[in-house]
C-alpha positions in Angstrom: 100.9 -9.8 6.4 103.3 -8.5 3.7 102.1 -6.2 0.9 103.4 -7.5 -2.4 105.7 -5.2 -4.1 104.8 -2.1 -2.1 107.5 0.5 -1.9 109.2 1.1 1.4 110.2 4.3 3.1 112.6 4.7 5.9 111.3 6.7 8.9 112.8 7.5 12.2 110.6 7.0 15.2 111.4 8.1 18.7 109.8 6.0 21.4 110.2 5.6 25.2 112.9 3.0 26.1 110.4 0.8 27.9 108.3 0.5 24.6 111.4 -0.4 22.6 112.2 -3.1 25.3 108.7 -4.4 25.1 108.9 -4.7 21.3 112.3 -6.6 21.7 110.7 -9.1 24.1 108.2 -10.2 21.4 109.9 -9.5 18.0 113.5 -9.4 16.9 112.5 -7.4 13.8 111.4 -4.1 15.3 110.4 -2.8 11.8 108.0 -5.7 11.2 106.4 -5.4 14.7 105.8 -1.6 14.2 104.5 -2.1 10.7 102.0 -4.7 12.0 101.0 -2.3 14.9 100.5 0.6 12.6 98.4 -1.6 10.2 96.3 -2.7 13.1 95.7 0.9 14.3 94.9 2.2 10.8 92.3 -0.6 10.4 90.9 0.2 13.8 90.6 3.9 12.9 89.0 3.1 9.6 86.4 1.1 11.3 85.7 3.8 13.8 85.4 6.3 10.9 82.9 4.0 9.2 80.8 3.6 12.4 80.9 7.5 12.8 79.7 7.9 9.2 76.8 5.6 9.9 75.8 7.5 12.9 76.3 10.9 11.2 75.9 10.4 7.3 77.2 12.9 4.9 74.5 15.4 3.8 74.9 14.1 0.2 74.0 10.6 1.5 70.9 11.9 3.2 69.9 13.6 -0.1 70.4 10.4 -2.0 68.4 8.5 0.7 65.6 11.0 0.4 65.6 10.8 -3.3 65.4 7.0 -3.2 67.8 4.5 -4.5 65.8 3.6 -7.6 65.4 7.4 -8.6 69.1 7.8 -8.0 70.0 4.8 -10.1 67.7 6.1 -12.9 69.6 9.4 -12.9 73.0 7.7 -13.6 74.4 8.2 -17.1 73.3 5.3 -19.3 76.8 3.8 -19.4 76.7 3.4 -15.7 73.1 2.1 -15.5 74.1 -1.6 -15.1 76.2 -0.9 -11.9 73.3 -1.0 -9.5 70.3 -3.2 -9.1 67.9 -1.2 -6.9 65.8 -4.3 -6.3 68.6 -6.1 -4.7 69.4 -5.8 -1.0 67.4 -4.7 2.0 65.3 -1.5 1.9 66.3 1.0 4.6 65.4 4.4 5.8 67.3 7.0 7.7 66.0 8.2 11.1 67.9 11.1 12.8 67.3 9.5 16.1 67.8 5.8 15.3 70.0 5.7 12.4 69.4 3.4 9.4 66.2 1.3 9.9 64.1 -1.1 8.0 60.8 0.5 6.9 57.8 -0.5 9.0 55.5 -2.6 7.0 
C-alpha cells in the first residue's frame, strides 16, 4: 500500500538480529516490510484509541450530548448550519455505566 507522492525520510533502526533474519525470510525489501508493519501498528493503535474514547468520552463530548445534537446544530454559525442534519442517524444517549445506548422507548 504505497502512499502517492509522500515524502520519505531515512531512519536508522536497531533491531535484534533474529528479527532482521525473520524479516529477510519473508521480504527482500526490509524497508517495505517495516513500513507495512508500522502502518499496521499505527492503524491498530488508532483503533484502540477510538475504542477508548467511546468508553471514556471527552468532557466536551458529554456536554454536547447533554445539550442535544439538535440544540448544538442550531448553535452553529449560519454558514455551517447545513453541515449537519440532526434528524438523520440513530438517536443515542450516554450512560456512564453502559456507554452509548439507544434511548428506551
